[in-house]
C-alpha atoms as an extended CHARMM CRD file, in Angstrom:
* protein
*
       255  EXT
         1         1  MET       CA            -64.0260000000       66.0030000000       -8.7240000000  PROA      1               0.0000000000
         2         2  ILE       CA            -65.7870000000       67.0580000000       -5.3320000000  PROA      2               0.0000000000
         3         3  PRO       CA            -68.1320000000       63.9300000000       -4.1730000000  PROA      3               0.0000000000
         4         4  GLU       CA            -72.0560000000       64.6480000000       -3.6540000000  PROA      4               0.0000000000
         5         5  GLY       CA            -73.2150000000       64.6710000000        0.3180000000  PROA      5               0.0000000000
         6         6  GLY       CA            -69.8140000000       65.5870000000        1.5540000000  PROA      6               0.0000000000
         7         7  GLN       CA            -69.6880000000       67.9230000000        4.3340000000  PROA      7               0.0000000000
         8         8  VAL       CA            -68.6910000000       71.6900000000        4.1180000000  PROA      8               0.0000000000
         9         9  LEU       CA            -66.6610000000       72.6470000000        1.4460000000  PROA      9               0.0000000000
        10        10  LEU       CA            -63.8280000000       74.4570000000        1.4680000000  PROA      10              0.0000000000
        11        11  PRO       CA            -63.9280000000       77.3650000000       -0.2570000000  PROA      11              0.0000000000
        12        12  TYR       CA            -60.4110000000       78.9270000000       -0.5960000000  PROA      12              0.0000000000
        13        13  PRO       CA            -57.4630000000       76.7620000000       -0.0980000000  PROA      13              0.0000000000
        14        14  HSD       CA            -55.2960000000       77.4610000000        2.8910000000  PROA      14              0.0000000000
        15        15  PRO       CA            -51.8420000000       79.9450000000        2.0520000000  PROA      15              0.0000000000
        16        16  GLU       CA            -48.9290000000       77.2540000000        2.5010000000  PROA      16              0.0000000000
        17        17  GLN       CA            -51.3110000000       74.4780000000        0.9590000000  PROA      17              0.0000000000
        18        18  GLN       CA            -49.9150000000       71.8790000000       -1.4230000000  PROA      18              0.0000000000
        19        19  LEU       CA            -52.2810000000       70.4990000000       -4.5460000000  PROA      19              0.0000000000
        20        20  ARG       CA            -54.5310000000       67.4610000000       -3.4520000000  PROA      20              0.0000000000
        21        21  GLN       CA            -52.3740000000       64.6350000000       -3.7880000000  PROA      21              0.0000000000
        22        22  VAL       CA            -55.0140000000       61.1900000000       -3.0400000000  PROA      22              0.0000000000
        23        23  HSD       CA            -57.5890000000       60.1550000000       -5.9490000000  PROA      23              0.0000000000
        24        24  THR       CA            -60.1390000000       57.3700000000       -5.2310000000  PROA      24              0.0000000000
        25        25  ILE       CA            -60.1250000000       54.1970000000       -6.6720000000  PROA      25              0.0000000000
        26        26  THR       CA            -62.8800000000       52.4880000000       -5.7510000000  PROA      26              0.0000000000
        27        27  ASP       CA            -65.7730000000       49.9870000000       -8.2620000000  PROA      27              0.0000000000
        28        28  ARG       CA            -69.6120000000       50.4310000000       -8.9590000000  PROA      28              0.0000000000
        29        29  PHE       CA            -70.1740000000       47.8980000000       -5.3800000000  PROA      29              0.0000000000
        30        30  SER       CA            -67.5870000000       50.1810000000       -3.5240000000  PROA      30              0.0000000000
        31        31  ILE       CA            -66.9990000000       47.9510000000       -1.3520000000  PROA      31              0.0000000000
        32        32  ALA       CA            -63.2450000000       48.8580000000       -0.5490000000  PROA      32              0.0000000000
        33        33  ASN       CA            -61.5760000000       51.8950000000       -1.0060000000  PROA      33              0.0000000000
        34        34  THR       CA            -58.2300000000       51.8390000000       -3.0110000000  PROA      34              0.0000000000
        35        35  TYR       CA            -55.8940000000       55.1300000000       -3.2910000000  PROA      35              0.0000000000
        36        36  LEU       CA            -53.4750000000       56.3400000000       -5.1960000000  PROA      36              0.0000000000
        37        37  ILE       CA            -51.3890000000       58.7810000000       -4.2120000000  PROA      37              0.0000000000
        38        38  ASN       CA            -50.2250000000       61.6280000000       -6.7110000000  PROA      38              0.0000000000
        39        39  GLY       CA            -46.4000000000       62.2840000000       -6.1900000000  PROA      39              0.0000000000
        40        40  GLU       CA            -42.8200000000       62.5180000000       -8.3130000000  PROA      40              0.0000000000
        41        41  ARG       CA            -43.4550000000       59.0120000000       -7.5960000000  PROA      41              0.0000000000
        42        42  LEU       CA            -46.6690000000       56.4570000000       -7.5300000000  PROA      42              0.0000000000
        43        43  VAL       CA            -48.3460000000       55.1210000000       -4.1210000000  PROA      43              0.0000000000
        44        44  ILE       CA            -50.9730000000       53.0510000000       -4.1620000000  PROA      44              0.0000000000
        45        45  VAL       CA            -53.3790000000       52.2340000000       -1.0620000000  PROA      45              0.0000000000
        46        46  ASP       CA            -54.7970000000       49.2400000000       -0.1960000000  PROA      46              0.0000000000
        47        47  PRO       CA            -56.2120000000       47.7140000000       -3.3860000000  PROA      47              0.0000000000
        48        48  GLY       CA            -58.1890000000       45.0430000000       -1.9980000000  PROA      48              0.0000000000
        49        49  SER       CA            -59.1780000000       43.2040000000       -5.1720000000  PROA      49              0.0000000000
        50        50  GLU       CA            -57.8340000000       42.6450000000       -8.4260000000  PROA      50              0.0000000000
        51        51  LEU       CA            -60.5150000000       44.8920000000      -10.0090000000  PROA      51              0.0000000000
        52        52  ASN       CA            -59.5050000000       47.7900000000       -8.2280000000  PROA      52              0.0000000000
        53        53  VAL       CA            -56.0620000000       47.2480000000       -8.8310000000  PROA      53              0.0000000000
        54        54  ARG       CA            -57.3260000000       47.0420000000      -13.1140000000  PROA      54              0.0000000000
        55        55  LEU       CA            -59.6840000000       49.8080000000      -12.2260000000  PROA      55              0.0000000000
        56        56  THR       CA            -55.5680000000       52.1370000000      -10.9450000000  PROA      56              0.0000000000
        57        57  LEU       CA            -54.0090000000       51.2020000000      -13.6280000000  PROA      57              0.0000000000
        58        58  ASN       CA            -56.4540000000       52.0120000000      -16.3990000000  PROA      58              0.0000000000
        59        59  TYR       CA            -57.0080000000       55.0850000000      -14.0630000000  PROA      59              0.0000000000
        60        60  LEU       CA            -53.6430000000       56.6020000000      -13.5930000000  PROA      60              0.0000000000
        61        61  GLN       CA            -52.5430000000       55.5510000000      -17.7850000000  PROA      61              0.0000000000
        62        62  LYS       CA            -55.7930000000       57.2660000000      -19.1000000000  PROA      62              0.0000000000
        63        63  PHE       CA            -55.9510000000       60.7730000000      -16.6040000000  PROA      63              0.0000000000
        64        64  LEU       CA            -53.4820000000       60.5730000000      -14.5240000000  PROA      64              0.0000000000
        65        65  HSD       CA            -50.4620000000       60.3620000000      -18.0060000000  PROA      65              0.0000000000
        66        66  ARG       CA            -48.3500000000       57.9510000000      -15.9010000000  PROA      66              0.0000000000
        67        67  THR       CA            -47.3100000000       54.3510000000      -16.3210000000  PROA      67              0.0000000000
        68        68  PRO       CA            -47.5030000000       51.2930000000      -13.4480000000  PROA      68              0.0000000000
        69        69  THR       CA            -43.5220000000       52.3920000000      -13.1090000000  PROA      69              0.0000000000
        70        70  GLU       CA            -43.8430000000       55.0290000000      -11.7670000000  PROA      70              0.0000000000
        71        71  ILE       CA            -44.9300000000       52.9770000000       -8.9830000000  PROA      71              0.0000000000
        72        72  ASP       CA            -42.3400000000       53.1530000000       -6.0940000000  PROA      72              0.0000000000
        73        73  LEU       CA            -44.6810000000       52.1200000000       -3.0600000000  PROA      73              0.0000000000
        74        74  ILE       CA            -47.4640000000       50.1550000000       -2.3280000000  PROA      74              0.0000000000
        75        75  VAL       CA            -49.3190000000       50.6290000000        1.7880000000  PROA      75              0.0000000000
        76        76  LEU       CA            -51.5630000000       47.9670000000        3.9540000000  PROA      76              0.0000000000
        77        77  THR       CA            -53.2590000000       50.5290000000        6.2000000000  PROA      77              0.0000000000
        78        78  HSD       CA            -53.8090000000       47.1020000000        7.8200000000  PROA      78              0.0000000000
        79        79  LEU       CA            -54.0220000000       43.1050000000        6.6810000000  PROA      79              0.0000000000
        80        80  HSD       CA            -57.9550000000       42.1440000000        6.5380000000  PROA      80              0.0000000000
        81        81  SER       CA            -58.3820000000       40.6890000000        2.8610000000  PROA      81              0.0000000000
        82        82  ASP       CA            -60.4890000000       43.6040000000        1.9890000000  PROA      82              0.0000000000
        83        83  HSD       CA            -57.5890000000       45.3050000000        1.6770000000  PROA      83              0.0000000000
        84        84  THR       CA            -55.0070000000       43.3300000000        0.7810000000  PROA      84              0.0000000000
        85        85  ALA       CA            -56.8280000000       40.8270000000       -2.0220000000  PROA      85              0.0000000000
        86        86  GLY       CA            -54.9440000000       42.7450000000       -4.9700000000  PROA      86              0.0000000000
        87        87  VAL       CA            -51.3200000000       42.7890000000       -4.1110000000  PROA      87              0.0000000000
        88        88  GLU       CA            -50.0020000000       40.4600000000       -6.3730000000  PROA      88              0.0000000000
        89        89  PHE       CA            -52.4120000000       41.5110000000       -8.7830000000  PROA      89              0.0000000000
        90        90  LEU       CA            -50.1630000000       44.6320000000       -8.5040000000  PROA      90              0.0000000000
        91        91  SER       CA            -46.9790000000       43.2750000000       -8.1070000000  PROA      91              0.0000000000
        92        92  CYS       CA            -46.8600000000       41.5850000000      -10.7920000000  PROA      92              0.0000000000
        93        93  ALA       CA            -47.5590000000       44.7870000000      -12.8500000000  PROA      93              0.0000000000
        94        94  CYS       CA            -44.8650000000       46.9300000000      -11.4860000000  PROA      94              0.0000000000
        95        95  ASN       CA            -42.7820000000       45.3950000000       -9.3650000000  PROA      95              0.0000000000
        96        96  ALA       CA            -42.9580000000       47.8340000000       -5.9140000000  PROA      96              0.0000000000
        97        97  PRO       CA            -42.5180000000       46.8400000000       -2.0310000000  PROA      97              0.0000000000
        98        98  VAL       CA            -45.4860000000       46.5140000000       -0.0390000000  PROA      98              0.0000000000
        99        99  ALA       CA            -45.3100000000       48.3130000000        3.0380000000  PROA      99              0.0000000000
       100       100  ALA       CA            -47.3880000000       47.4470000000        5.9700000000  PROA      100             0.0000000000
       101       101  SER       CA            -47.2670000000       48.4790000000        9.9780000000  PROA      101             0.0000000000
       102       102  ALA       CA            -44.4020000000       46.6060000000       11.9650000000  PROA      102             0.0000000000
       103       103  THR       CA            -47.6630000000       45.4410000000       14.5180000000  PROA      103             0.0000000000
       104       104  ALA       CA            -48.3330000000       42.8740000000       12.0710000000  PROA      104             0.0000000000
       105       105  ARG       CA            -45.0680000000       41.1640000000       12.6660000000  PROA      105             0.0000000000
       106       106  GLN       CA            -44.8150000000       41.2190000000       16.3600000000  PROA      106             0.0000000000
       107       107  LEU       CA            -49.0070000000       39.6750000000       15.8180000000  PROA      107             0.0000000000
       108       108  ALA       CA            -47.8460000000       36.8630000000       13.5740000000  PROA      108             0.0000000000
       109       109  GLY       CA            -44.9420000000       36.0490000000       15.7060000000  PROA      109             0.0000000000
       110       110  ALA       CA            -47.2870000000       36.1140000000       18.7790000000  PROA      110             0.0000000000
       111       111  GLU       CA            -49.4910000000       33.6910000000       16.4910000000  PROA      111             0.0000000000
       112       112  THR       CA            -46.8590000000       31.2930000000       15.4160000000  PROA      112             0.0000000000
       113       113  GLN       CA            -46.3840000000       30.8680000000       18.6840000000  PROA      113             0.0000000000
       114       114  GLY       CA            -49.8580000000       30.1390000000       19.8400000000  PROA      114             0.0000000000
       115       115  LYS       CA            -50.8830000000       33.6610000000       21.6890000000  PROA      115             0.0000000000
       116       116  GLN       CA            -54.2880000000       35.0220000000       20.5420000000  PROA      116             0.0000000000
       117       117  GLY       CA            -53.7180000000       38.4000000000       19.1570000000  PROA      117             0.0000000000
       118       118  ILE       CA            -57.3200000000       40.5000000000       20.0710000000  PROA      118             0.0000000000
       119       119  PRO       CA            -58.9120000000       38.9300000000       23.6460000000  PROA      119             0.0000000000
       120       120  GLY       CA            -62.2890000000       38.9390000000       23.3090000000  PROA      120             0.0000000000
       121       121  ILE       CA            -63.3550000000       38.3090000000       19.5840000000  PROA      121             0.0000000000
       122       122  ALA       CA            -65.1490000000       36.1170000000       20.3520000000  PROA      122             0.0000000000
       123       123  HSD       CA            -67.0500000000       37.9340000000       22.7890000000  PROA      123             0.0000000000
       124       124  ARG       CA            -67.9570000000       40.8760000000       20.3700000000  PROA      124             0.0000000000
       125       125  ALA       CA            -68.7910000000       37.9540000000       17.6340000000  PROA      125             0.0000000000
       126       126  GLY       CA            -71.5160000000       36.6000000000       20.1570000000  PROA      126             0.0000000000
       127       127  GLU       CA            -73.3560000000       40.0400000000       20.3680000000  PROA      127             0.0000000000
       128       128  VAL       CA            -73.6090000000       41.1260000000       17.2830000000  PROA      128             0.0000000000
       129       129  LEU       CA            -75.4450000000       37.5960000000       16.1280000000  PROA      129             0.0000000000
       130       130  ARG       CA            -77.7140000000       38.1490000000       19.3190000000  PROA      130             0.0000000000
       131       131  GLN       CA            -79.3100000000       41.0000000000       18.0480000000  PROA      131             0.0000000000
       132       132  LYS       CA            -81.9260000000       40.4430000000       16.0590000000  PROA      132             0.0000000000
       133       133  THR       CA            -81.5000000000       43.0260000000       13.1770000000  PROA      133             0.0000000000
       134       134  LEU       CA            -77.6570000000       43.7050000000       12.2140000000  PROA      134             0.0000000000
       135       135  PRO       CA            -76.5280000000       47.1400000000       12.2760000000  PROA      135             0.0000000000
       136       136  ALA       CA            -75.7790000000       48.8270000000        8.8980000000  PROA      136             0.0000000000
       137       137  THR       CA            -72.3970000000       48.4740000000        8.7580000000  PROA      137             0.0000000000
       138       138  ILE       CA            -72.4930000000       44.3110000000        9.4660000000  PROA      138             0.0000000000
       139       139  GLN       CA            -71.6220000000       44.2410000000        5.7350000000  PROA      139             0.0000000000
       140       140  HSD       CA            -68.6860000000       45.8340000000        6.1790000000  PROA      140             0.0000000000
       141       141  MET       CA            -66.6760000000       45.3980000000       10.5360000000  PROA      141             0.0000000000
       142       142  ASP       CA            -64.7490000000       42.3880000000       10.1370000000  PROA      142             0.0000000000
       143       143  LEU       CA            -65.2610000000       40.9260000000       13.0740000000  PROA      143             0.0000000000
       144       144  PHE       CA            -62.1630000000       38.1430000000       13.2200000000  PROA      144             0.0000000000
       145       145  PRO       CA            -58.0710000000       40.3310000000       13.7230000000  PROA      145             0.0000000000
       146       146  PRO       CA            -56.3590000000       39.1370000000        9.8170000000  PROA      146             0.0000000000
       147       147  HSD       CA            -54.9750000000       36.3130000000        9.2460000000  PROA      147             0.0000000000
       148       148  TYR       CA            -51.1480000000       37.5140000000        9.9980000000  PROA      148             0.0000000000
       149       149  ALA       CA            -48.5040000000       34.4010000000        9.5170000000  PROA      149             0.0000000000
       150       150  SER       CA            -49.7910000000       33.9900000000        6.4340000000  PROA      150             0.0000000000
       151       151  GLN       CA            -49.7310000000       37.1800000000        5.1890000000  PROA      151             0.0000000000
       152       152  MET       CA            -46.1360000000       38.2490000000        5.7640000000  PROA      152             0.0000000000
       153       153  LYS       CA            -44.0660000000       37.3420000000        2.7990000000  PROA      153             0.0000000000
       154       154  MET       CA            -46.2460000000       39.1930000000        1.6070000000  PROA      154             0.0000000000
       155       155  ILE       CA            -44.4640000000       42.4220000000        2.8080000000  PROA      155             0.0000000000
       156       156  ASP       CA            -40.7370000000       43.9370000000        2.1690000000  PROA      156             0.0000000000
       157       157  MET       CA            -41.1280000000       46.8220000000        4.5630000000  PROA      157             0.0000000000
       158       158  TRP       CA            -42.4040000000       47.6290000000        8.0550000000  PROA      158             0.0000000000
       159       159  LEU       CA            -43.6570000000       51.0530000000        8.8150000000  PROA      159             0.0000000000
       160       160  GLU       CA            -43.3850000000       52.6320000000       12.7950000000  PROA      160             0.0000000000
       161       161  ASP       CA            -45.1020000000       54.8380000000       13.8540000000  PROA      161             0.0000000000
       162       162  VAL       CA            -44.9720000000       58.4180000000       13.3860000000  PROA      162             0.0000000000
       163       163  ALA       CA            -41.7260000000       57.6840000000       10.7750000000  PROA      163             0.0000000000
       164       164  GLY       CA            -42.5170000000       58.9240000000        7.0610000000  PROA      164             0.0000000000
       165       165  LEU       CA            -43.0730000000       56.9510000000        4.9190000000  PROA      165             0.0000000000
       166       166  PRO       CA            -40.3260000000       54.9460000000        1.9320000000  PROA      166             0.0000000000
       167       167  TYR       CA            -39.3610000000       57.3080000000       -0.3290000000  PROA      167             0.0000000000
       168       168  HSD       CA            -42.1030000000       59.9100000000        0.7690000000  PROA      168             0.0000000000
       169       169  PRO       CA            -41.1790000000       62.0970000000        3.0720000000  PROA      169             0.0000000000
       170       170  ASP       CA            -43.8720000000       64.3660000000        3.4120000000  PROA      170             0.0000000000
       171       171  TRP       CA            -46.3030000000       61.2850000000        4.3690000000  PROA      171             0.0000000000
       172       172  ARG       CA            -46.6220000000       60.0470000000        8.0040000000  PROA      172             0.0000000000
       173       173  VAL       CA            -47.2380000000       56.6090000000        9.3830000000  PROA      173             0.0000000000
       174       174  ILE       CA            -50.1440000000       57.0610000000       12.1580000000  PROA      174             0.0000000000
       175       175  ALA       CA            -50.7910000000       53.8980000000       14.2160000000  PROA      175             0.0000000000
       176       176  SER       CA            -54.0140000000       53.6710000000       14.7710000000  PROA      176             0.0000000000
       177       177  PRO       CA            -55.1710000000       50.8260000000       16.5050000000  PROA      177             0.0000000000
       178       178  GLY       CA            -58.8070000000       49.8940000000       17.5680000000  PROA      178             0.0000000000
       179       179  HSD       CA            -60.2030000000       48.8060000000       14.9870000000  PROA      179             0.0000000000
       180       180  THR       CA            -57.6710000000       45.9830000000       14.0620000000  PROA      180             0.0000000000
       181       181  LEU       CA            -54.4680000000       45.9500000000       15.9950000000  PROA      181             0.0000000000
       182       182  ASP       CA            -51.9910000000       46.9600000000       13.0350000000  PROA      182             0.0000000000
       183       183  SER       CA            -54.2440000000       49.4580000000       11.7020000000  PROA      183             0.0000000000
       184       184  ILE       CA            -52.6030000000       52.8830000000       10.5380000000  PROA      184             0.0000000000
       185       185  CYS       CA            -53.4820000000       55.7240000000        8.5180000000  PROA      185             0.0000000000
       186       186  LEU       CA            -51.2220000000       58.1320000000        6.1810000000  PROA      186             0.0000000000
       187       187  TYR       CA            -50.5970000000       61.8450000000        6.9510000000  PROA      187             0.0000000000
       188       188  ASN       CA            -49.6150000000       64.9890000000        4.8290000000  PROA      188             0.0000000000
       189       189  PRO       CA            -49.6180000000       67.6190000000        6.9870000000  PROA      189             0.0000000000
       190       190  PHE       CA            -48.6340000000       70.4040000000        4.5780000000  PROA      190             0.0000000000
       191       191  SER       CA            -51.3840000000       68.5150000000        2.2860000000  PROA      191             0.0000000000
       192       192  TYR       CA            -53.9110000000       68.0900000000        4.7930000000  PROA      192             0.0000000000
       193       193  GLU       CA            -55.0300000000       64.6680000000        3.4060000000  PROA      193             0.0000000000
       194       194  LEU       CA            -55.5080000000       61.8960000000        6.1830000000  PROA      194             0.0000000000
       195       195  LEU       CA            -56.0510000000       57.7680000000        4.1400000000  PROA      195             0.0000000000
       196       196  CYS       CA            -57.6230000000       56.2970000000        7.8160000000  PROA      196             0.0000000000
       197       197  GLY       CA            -58.1010000000       52.6220000000        5.9270000000  PROA      197             0.0000000000
       198       198  ASP       CA            -60.7520000000       51.3110000000        8.1540000000  PROA      198             0.0000000000
       199       199  THR       CA            -59.7840000000       52.9120000000       11.2030000000  PROA      199             0.0000000000
       200       200  VAL       CA            -62.0340000000       55.4520000000        9.9680000000  PROA      200             0.0000000000
       201       201  ILE       CA            -65.8090000000       54.6970000000        7.6310000000  PROA      201             0.0000000000
       202       202  THR       CA            -68.2650000000       57.1580000000        7.0280000000  PROA      202             0.0000000000
       203       203  ILE       CA            -70.5400000000       54.5210000000        4.7990000000  PROA      203             0.0000000000
       204       204  GLU       CA            -73.8240000000       55.7320000000        7.3140000000  PROA      204             0.0000000000
       205       205  GLY       CA            -73.8530000000       58.7100000000        5.8340000000  PROA      205             0.0000000000
       206       206  GLY       CA            -73.7120000000       60.8440000000        8.2410000000  PROA      206             0.0000000000
       207       207  ALA       CA            -70.5580000000       61.7840000000       10.5250000000  PROA      207             0.0000000000
       208       208  PRO       CA            -67.2280000000       59.8900000000       10.1510000000  PROA      208             0.0000000000
       209       209  LEU       CA            -67.4010000000       56.5430000000       12.1090000000  PROA      209             0.0000000000
       210       210  LEU       CA            -64.1410000000       54.9000000000       13.9690000000  PROA      210             0.0000000000
       211       211  ARG       CA            -64.9500000000       50.7330000000       14.2310000000  PROA      211             0.0000000000
       212       212  GLY       CA            -63.3140000000       49.2940000000       17.0730000000  PROA      212             0.0000000000
       213       213  VAL       CA            -63.2850000000       45.1260000000       18.2150000000  PROA      213             0.0000000000
       214       214  ALA       CA            -62.4120000000       44.8160000000       21.1300000000  PROA      214             0.0000000000
       215       215  ASN       CA            -60.1480000000       47.7340000000       22.9300000000  PROA      215             0.0000000000
       216       216  ARG       CA            -62.5700000000       50.8970000000       23.7290000000  PROA      216             0.0000000000
       217       217  ARG       CA            -60.0970000000       52.8940000000       25.1720000000  PROA      217             0.0000000000
       218       218  GLN       CA            -57.4140000000       52.4990000000       22.4280000000  PROA      218             0.0000000000
       219       219  LEU       CA            -60.2460000000       53.1750000000       19.8450000000  PROA      219             0.0000000000
       220       220  GLU       CA            -61.0090000000       56.3130000000       22.0020000000  PROA      220             0.0000000000
       221       221  GLU       CA            -57.2350000000       57.7020000000       22.0440000000  PROA      221             0.0000000000
       222       222  THR       CA            -56.9700000000       56.8470000000       18.3530000000  PROA      222             0.0000000000
       223       223  LEU       CA            -59.5260000000       59.0150000000       18.5960000000  PROA      223             0.0000000000
       224       224  GLY       CA            -57.6040000000       62.3000000000       19.8040000000  PROA      224             0.0000000000
       225       225  THR       CA            -54.7660000000       61.0710000000       18.0350000000  PROA      225             0.0000000000
       226       226  LEU       CA            -56.5610000000       61.8810000000       14.9050000000  PROA      226             0.0000000000
       227       227  ARG       CA            -58.4480000000       65.1470000000       15.7150000000  PROA      227             0.0000000000
       228       228  SER       CA            -54.9680000000       66.8430000000       16.9180000000  PROA      228             0.0000000000
       229       229  LEU       CA            -53.9450000000       66.6450000000       12.8160000000  PROA      229             0.0000000000
       230       230  ASP       CA            -54.4790000000       69.3560000000       10.3740000000  PROA      230             0.0000000000
       231       231  VAL       CA            -57.0920000000       67.8360000000        8.4320000000  PROA      231             0.0000000000
       232       232  ASN       CA            -59.2050000000       68.2020000000        4.9730000000  PROA      232             0.0000000000
       233       233  TYR       CA            -59.3020000000       65.9540000000        2.7590000000  PROA      233             0.0000000000
       234       234  LEU       CA            -60.9070000000       62.4750000000        4.8560000000  PROA      234             0.0000000000
       235       235  PHE       CA            -59.7720000000       58.9520000000        3.0060000000  PROA      235             0.0000000000
       236       236  PRO       CA            -61.7680000000       56.2680000000        4.7240000000  PROA      236             0.0000000000
       237       237  GLY       CA            -61.3280000000       52.8370000000        3.6720000000  PROA      237             0.0000000000
       238       238  HSD       CA            -65.2550000000       52.1790000000        2.9370000000  PROA      238             0.0000000000
       239       239  GLY       CA            -66.9800000000       55.2640000000        2.0680000000  PROA      239             0.0000000000
       240       240  ARG       CA            -67.0630000000       58.2300000000        0.4870000000  PROA      240             0.0000000000
       241       241  PRO       CA            -64.4440000000       60.4640000000        1.1940000000  PROA      241             0.0000000000
       242       242  ILE       CA            -65.2880000000       64.2350000000        2.6260000000  PROA      242             0.0000000000
       243       243  LEU       CA            -63.7970000000       67.9190000000        2.5460000000  PROA      243             0.0000000000
       244       244  ALA       CA            -64.5010000000       69.8920000000        5.4430000000  PROA      244             0.0000000000
       245       245  LYS       CA            -62.7180000000       71.6440000000        8.3280000000  PROA      245             0.0000000000
       246       246  ARG       CA            -61.5210000000       69.0200000000       10.6550000000  PROA      246             0.0000000000
       247       247  PRO       CA            -64.7630000000       66.3890000000        9.8780000000  PROA      247             0.0000000000
       248       248  LEU       CA            -64.0010000000       64.3200000000       12.4770000000  PROA      248             0.0000000000
       249       249  GLU       CA            -64.4320000000       66.2360000000       15.1580000000  PROA      249             0.0000000000
       250       250  ASN       CA            -68.0210000000       65.2630000000       15.1750000000  PROA      250             0.0000000000
       251       251  ALA       CA            -66.6470000000       62.1270000000       14.7820000000  PROA      251             0.0000000000
       252       252  SER       CA            -68.7560000000       58.9040000000       16.2500000000  PROA      252             0.0000000000
       253       253  VAL       CA            -67.5020000000       55.5400000000       18.0650000000  PROA      253             0.0000000000
       254       254  GLU       CA            -68.7460000000       52.1480000000       17.0180000000  PROA      254             0.0000000000
       255       255  TRP       CA            -68.7130000000       49.1360000000       20.0720000000  PROA      255             0.0000000000
């Protein structure tokens, strides 16, 4: 279904374009989006809460007429809790492996050695708290990096940049550091779909927004990488999906 308030709609599909595979699942408060990739087998991306998982399982059974046993992969775009809290509940329903960026494993190792994962985070938090009026996106902005070491036990598979998604070779993993160092996107070059996690959000109601906390150069490089992709369907971690030709052309960087 095409969301209201989206950008210019595509009148016709590309001649070689596959059918869109991604379905958006979110609760009434739109705290975070969970995505269901509907292929030969099913992938669940960012099961952010038990409620989102319940909605997802209900959706796939009632509307797609499929069963939880057809889920063969759970993907986490990054390890903030608003995207991972439903993992345990979902795992009990489908027994699928959980995959996350290989960078998260490196960051967990750094944590256990007492190293700081993201420099400058205290400065960023201080700048926000000193503002007289909090920005509209503050309710969705995670000021602190995930606690990686404590979450390693729920990860079964590690995803490398530009690699194919396990069991789903049409989907590619794209490292997208900026919001967190372990952030990834998933891209399908055949259906022109891009799942962005919190690398891109659309909660402002305008152009897509890229969010960063520590390294502006890194975030701008990520934007350049994503702009180089042929994208018609943009699925953000927060906010409404966008159906448009090259929806990231007018994207801005939040700093």
